C-alpha positions as protocol buffer text, in pm:
chain_id: "A"
residue {
  index: 1
  type: MET
  ca { x: -521 y: 473 z: -1615 }
}
residue {
  index: 2
  type: PRO
  ca { x: -547 y: 743 z: -1361 }
}
residue {
  index: 3
  type: ILE
  ca { x: -379 y: 528 z: -1080 }
}
residue {
  index: 4
  type: SER
  ca { x: -71 y: 403 z: -1272 }
}
residue {
  index: 5
  type: TRP
  ca { x: 107 y: 194 z: -981 }
}
residue {
  index: 6
  type: SER
  ca { x: -39 y: 63 z: -636 }
}
residue {
  index: 7
  type: SER
  ca { x: 139 y: -194 z: -354 }
}
residue {
  index: 8
  type: VAL
  ca { x: 103 y: -333 z: -22 }
}
residue {
  index: 9
  type: SER
  ca { x: 413 y: -371 z: 206 }
}
residue {
  index: 10
  type: ARG
  ca { x: 488 y: -492 z: 532 }
}
residue {
  index: 11
  type: ASP
  ca { x: 775 y: -392 z: 726 }
}
residue {
  index: 12
  type: GLY
  ca { x: 920 y: -231 z: 368 }
}
residue {
  index: 13
  type: ILE
  ca { x: 860 y: -567 z: 234 }
}
residue {
  index: 14
  type: ILE
  ca { x: 650 y: -566 z: -102 }
}
residue {
  index: 15
  type: LEU
  ca { x: 398 y: -830 z: -85 }
}
residue {
  index: 16
  type: ALA
  ca { x: 213 y: -730 z: -360 }
}
residue {
  index: 17
  type: GLU
  ca { x: 206 y: -476 z: -671 }
}
residue {
  index: 18
  type: ALA
  ca { x: 27 y: -393 z: -992 }
}
residue {
  index: 19
  type: GLY
  ca { x: 88 y: -138 z: -1282 }
}
residue {
  index: 20
  type: GLN
  ca { x: 291 y: -36 z: -1552 }
}
residue {
  index: 21
  type: ASP
  ca { x: 539 y: 248 z: -1615 }
}
residue {
  index: 22
  type: ASP
  ca { x: 509 y: 504 z: -1869 }
}
residue {
  index: 23
  type: LYS
  ca { x: 762 y: 529 z: -2179 }
}
residue {
  index: 24
  type: ASP
  ca { x: 994 y: 802 z: -2005 }
}
residue {
  index: 25
  type: GLY
  ca { x: 1015 y: 585 z: -1668 }
}
residue {
  index: 26
  type: GLY
  ca { x: 793 y: 840 z: -1478 }
}
residue {
  index: 27
  type: VAL
  ca { x: 593 y: 566 z: -1328 }
}
residue {
  index: 28
  type: VAL
  ca { x: 893 y: 379 z: -1157 }
}
residue {
  index: 29
  type: LYS
  ca { x: 1055 y: 708 z: -1055 }
}
residue {
  index: 30
  type: ALA
  ca { x: 741 y: 814 z: -859 }
}
residue {
  index: 31
  type: ALA
  ca { x: 728 y: 492 z: -694 }
}
residue {
  index: 32
  type: GLN
  ca { x: 1072 y: 479 z: -613 }
}
residue {
  index: 33
  type: LYS
  ca { x: 1051 y: 835 z: -468 }
}
residue {
  index: 34
  type: ILE
  ca { x: 706 y: 769 z: -269 }
}
residue {
  index: 35
  type: SER
  ca { x: 836 y: 426 z: -136 }
}
residue {
  index: 36
  type: SER
  ca { x: 1155 y: 591 z: -32 }
}
residue {
  index: 37
  type: VAL
  ca { x: 980 y: 831 z: 213 }
}
residue {
  index: 38
  type: LYS
  ca { x: 1021 y: 776 z: 571 }
}
residue {
  index: 39
  type: PRO
  ca { x: 714 y: 631 z: 782 }
}
residue {
  index: 40
  type: THR
  ca { x: 543 y: 898 z: 955 }
}
residue {
  index: 41
  type: ALA
  ca { x: 184 y: 939 z: 1106 }
}
residue {
  index: 42
  type: GLY
  ca { x: -115 y: 1044 z: 843 }
}
residue {
  index: 43
  type: TRP
  ca { x: -52 y: 1043 z: 447 }
}
residue {
  index: 44
  type: GLU
  ca { x: 293 y: 1088 z: 255 }
}
residue {
  index: 45
  type: LYS
  ca { x: 277 y: 1269 z: -96 }
}
residue {
  index: 46
  type: VAL
  ca { x: 541 y: 1332 z: -327 }
}
residue {
  index: 47
  type: LYS
  ca { x: 573 y: 1498 z: -678 }
}
residue {
  index: 48
  type: SER
  ca { x: 791 y: 1346 z: -950 }
}
residue {
  index: 49
  type: GLY
  ca { x: 768 y: 1496 z: -1276 }
}
residue {
  index: 50
  type: LYS
  ca { x: 398 y: 1437 z: -1403 }
}
residue {
  index: 51
  type: HIS
  ca { x: 297 y: 1188 z: -1146 }
}
residue {
  index: 52
  type: ARG
  ca { x: 226 y: 1194 z: -748 }
}
residue {
  index: 53
  type: GLY
  ca { x: 320 y: 966 z: -542 }
}
residue {
  index: 54
  type: LEU
  ca { x: 100 y: 889 z: -219 }
}
residue {
  index: 55
  type: LYS
  ca { x: 95 y: 649 z: 98 }
}
residue {
  index: 56
  type: PHE
  ca { x: -80 y: 545 z: 412 }
}
residue {
  index: 57
  type: HIS
  ca { x: 82 y: 372 z: 695 }
}
residue {
  index: 58
  type: LEU
  ca { x: -72 y: 138 z: 922 }
}
residue {
  index: 59
  type: HIS
  ca { x: 74 y: -16 z: 1242 }
}
residue {
  index: 60
  type: GLU
  ca { x: -58 y: -267 z: 1406 }
}
residue {
  index: 61
  type: LEU
  ca { x: 68 y: -461 z: 1736 }
}
residue {
  index: 62
  type: ALA
  ca { x: 117 y: -805 z: 1696 }
}
residue {
  index: 63
  type: ASN
  ca { x: 295 y: -1142 z: 1900 }
}
residue {
  index: 64
  type: ALA
  ca { x: 225 y: -961 z: 2214 }
}
residue {
  index: 65
  type: GLU
  ca { x: 227 y: -1237 z: 2466 }
}
residue {
  index: 66
  type: LEU
  ca { x: 146 y: -1179 z: 2843 }
}
residue {
  index: 67
  type: ASP
  ca { x: 387 y: -1315 z: 3110 }
}
residue {
  index: 68
  type: GLY
  ca { x: 112 y: -1365 z: 3360 }
}
residue {
  index: 69
  type: SER
  ca { x: 280 y: -1202 z: 3685 }
}
residue {
  index: 70
  type: TYR
  ca { x: 160 y: -803 z: 3606 }
}
residue {
  index: 71
  type: GLY
  ca { x: 7 y: -801 z: 3276 }
}
residue {
  index: 72
  type: GLU
  ca { x: 321 y: -689 z: 3125 }
}
residue {
  index: 73
  type: GLU
  ca { x: 388 y: -747 z: 2761 }
}
residue {
  index: 74
  type: ASN
  ca { x: 696 y: -976 z: 2698 }
}
residue {
  index: 75
  type: SER
  ca { x: 677 y: -980 z: 2333 }
}
residue {
  index: 76
  type: VAL
  ca { x: 534 y: -696 z: 2143 }
}
residue {
  index: 77
  type: LYS
  ca { x: 615 y: -672 z: 1789 }
}
residue {
  index: 78
  type: ILE
  ca { x: 460 y: -341 z: 1577 }
}
residue {
  index: 79
  type: LEU
  ca { x: 408 y: -437 z: 1202 }
}
residue {
  index: 80
  type: LEU
  ca { x: 408 y: -189 z: 977 }
}
residue {
  index: 81
  type: TRP
  ca { x: 198 y: -174 z: 666 }
}
residue {
  index: 82
  type: THR
  ca { x: 209 y: 73 z: 394 }
}
residue {
  index: 83
  type: PHE
  ca { x: -24 y: 108 z: 104 }
}
residue {
  index: 84
  type: SER
  ca { x: 98 y: 317 z: -183 }
}
residue {
  index: 85
  type: CYS
  ca { x: -24 y: 450 z: -507 }
}
residue {
  index: 86
  type: VAL
  ca { x: 149 y: 652 z: -795 }
}
residue {
  index: 87
  type: TYR
  ca { x: -66 y: 840 z: -1023 }
}
residue {
  index: 88
  type: ASP
  ca { x: -186 y: 1108 z: -1287 }
}
residue {
  index: 89
  type: PRO
  ca { x: -344 y: 1416 z: -1117 }
}
residue {
  index: 90
  type: ASN
  ca { x: -458 y: 1553 z: -1456 }
}
residue {
  index: 91
  type: GLU
  ca { x: -688 y: 1229 z: -1418 }
}
residue {
  index: 92
  type: LEU
  ca { x: -774 y: 1153 z: -1078 }
}
residue {
  index: 93
  type: SER
  ca { x: -809 y: 1401 z: -762 }
}
residue {
  index: 94
  type: GLU
  ca { x: -574 y: 1316 z: -452 }
}
residue {
  index: 95
  type: ASP
  ca { x: -916 y: 1289 z: -253 }
}
residue {
  index: 96
  type: TYR
  ca { x: -975 y: 993 z: -506 }
}
residue {
  index: 97
  type: ALA
  ca { x: -646 y: 854 z: -473 }
}
residue {
  index: 98
  type: LYS
  ca { x: -638 y: 838 z: -88 }
}
residue {
  index: 99
  type: ALA
  ca { x: -988 y: 702 z: -124 }
}
residue {
  index: 100
  type: PHE
  ca { x: -843 y: 397 z: -330 }
}
residue {
  index: 101
  type: LEU
  ca { x: -570 y: 339 z: -90 }
}
residue {
  index: 102
  type: THR
  ca { x: -841 y: 338 z: 185 }
}
residue {
  index: 103
  type: LYS
  ca { x: -1035 y: 128 z: 12 }
}
residue {
  index: 104
  type: ILE
  ca { x: -720 y: -145 z: 3 }
}
residue {
  index: 105
  type: VAL
  ca { x: -680 y: -107 z: 372 }
}
residue {
  index: 106
  type: TYR
  ca { x: -1029 y: -217 z: 416 }
}
residue {
  index: 107
  type: VAL
  ca { x: -995 y: -473 z: 165 }
}
residue {
  index: 108
  type: THR
  ca { x: -658 y: -634 z: 303 }
}
residue {
  index: 109
  type: GLU
  ca { x: -795 y: -624 z: 646 }
}
residue {
  index: 110
  type: PRO
  ca { x: -877 y: -1039 z: 667 }
}
residue {
  index: 111
  type: LEU
  ca { x: -565 y: -1097 z: 424 }
}
residue {
  index: 112
  type: ARG
  ca { x: -292 y: -940 z: 642 }
}
residue {
  index: 113
  type: GLY
  ca { x: -330 y: -1260 z: 923 }
}
residue {
  index: 114
  type: MET
  ca { x: -255 y: -1508 z: 651 }
}
residue {
  index: 115
  type: PRO
  ca { x: 115 y: -1637 z: 711 }
}
residue {
  index: 116
  type: TRP
  ca { x: 220 y: -1533 z: 427 }
}
residue {
  index: 117
  type: TRP
  ca { x: 101 y: -1159 z: 438 }
}
residue {
  index: 118
  type: ARG
  ca { x: 256 y: -1165 z: 788 }
}
residue {
  index: 119
  type: ASP
  ca { x: 575 y: -1353 z: 748 }
}
residue {
  index: 120
  type: GLY
  ca { x: 635 y: -1404 z: 387 }
}
residue {
  index: 121
  type: GLY
  ca { x: 904 y: -1225 z: 183 }
}
residue {
  index: 122
  type: LEU
  ca { x: 940 y: -1048 z: -169 }
}
residue {
  index: 123
  type: LEU
  ca { x: 628 y: -1066 z: -323 }
}
residue {
  index: 124
  type: SER
  ca { x: 451 y: -1327 z: -110 }
}
residue {
  index: 125
  type: ALA
  ca { x: 83 y: -1219 z: -177 }
}
residue {
  index: 126
  type: GLN
  ca { x: 157 y: -1095 z: -575 }
}
residue {
  index: 127
  type: PRO
  ca { x: 19 y: -1432 z: -702 }
}
residue {
  index: 128
  type: SER
  ca { x: -321 y: -1381 z: -516 }
}
residue {
  index: 129
  type: PHE
  ca { x: -347 y: -1015 z: -408 }
}
residue {
  index: 130
  type: ALA
  ca { x: -192 y: -837 z: -753 }
}
residue {
  index: 131
  type: PRO
  ca { x: -555 y: -932 z: -981 }
}
residue {
  index: 132
  type: THR
  ca { x: -718 y: -730 z: -688 }
}
residue {
  index: 133
  type: LEU
  ca { x: -509 y: -436 z: -690 }
}
residue {
  index: 134
  type: LEU
  ca { x: -526 y: -414 z: -1082 }
}
residue {
  index: 135
  type: GLN
  ca { x: -892 y: -477 z: -1057 }
}
residue {
  index: 136
  type: GLN
  ca { x: -962 y: -189 z: -804 }
}
residue {
  index: 137
  type: MET
  ca { x: -723 y: 51 z: -1058 }
}
residue {
  index: 138
  type: GLU
  ca { x: -892 y: -25 z: -1364 }
}
residue {
  index: 139
  type: ASN
  ca { x: -1225 y: 23 z: -1166 }
}
residue {
  index: 140
  type: ILE
  ca { x: -1168 y: 377 z: -1117 }
}
residue {
  index: 141
  type: GLU
  ca { x: -1059 y: 410 z: -1472 }
}
residue {
  index: 142
  type: GLN
  ca { x: -1363 y: 262 z: -1605 }
}
residue {
  index: 143
  type: LEU
  ca { x: -1608 y: 411 z: -1362 }
}
residue {
  index: 144
  type: GLY
  ca { x: -1450 y: 731 z: -1273 }
}
residue {
  index: 145
  type: GLN
  ca { x: -1567 y: 642 z: -875 }
}
residue {
  index: 146
  type: LEU
  ca { x: -1454 y: 388 z: -613 }
}
residue {
  index: 147
  type: ALA
  ca { x: -1600 y: 17 z: -707 }
}
């Protein structure tokens, strides 16, 4: 598969992931490497052997409550959503990998309000969302384009 691994995380907690490693452990190494890159604005990229890692961060303002006096916010929480993948650059261009992750951002938009997405622990969205990740990864392989 051109995309070997993909995940969605919130505040550093992997909520769902899909994929498989190759025989030499290269996918796992690339996934660990891209996951360890500190978040910044924009895209993060790493090279690890024959694989490439790519991730995108989305900062979301949540749980803001107004104190009622001057419109100041008492409680502001910023959720950091991270969308990551590992791909083979010989089978998929970086632009397609970016398009894949962008699609996952949009697909997860209505789900990110669910309690197991907002407050859940490690792999809390795995049963419900891992099949979707895998399907999107397979669609790229089968169709050679975004489905």
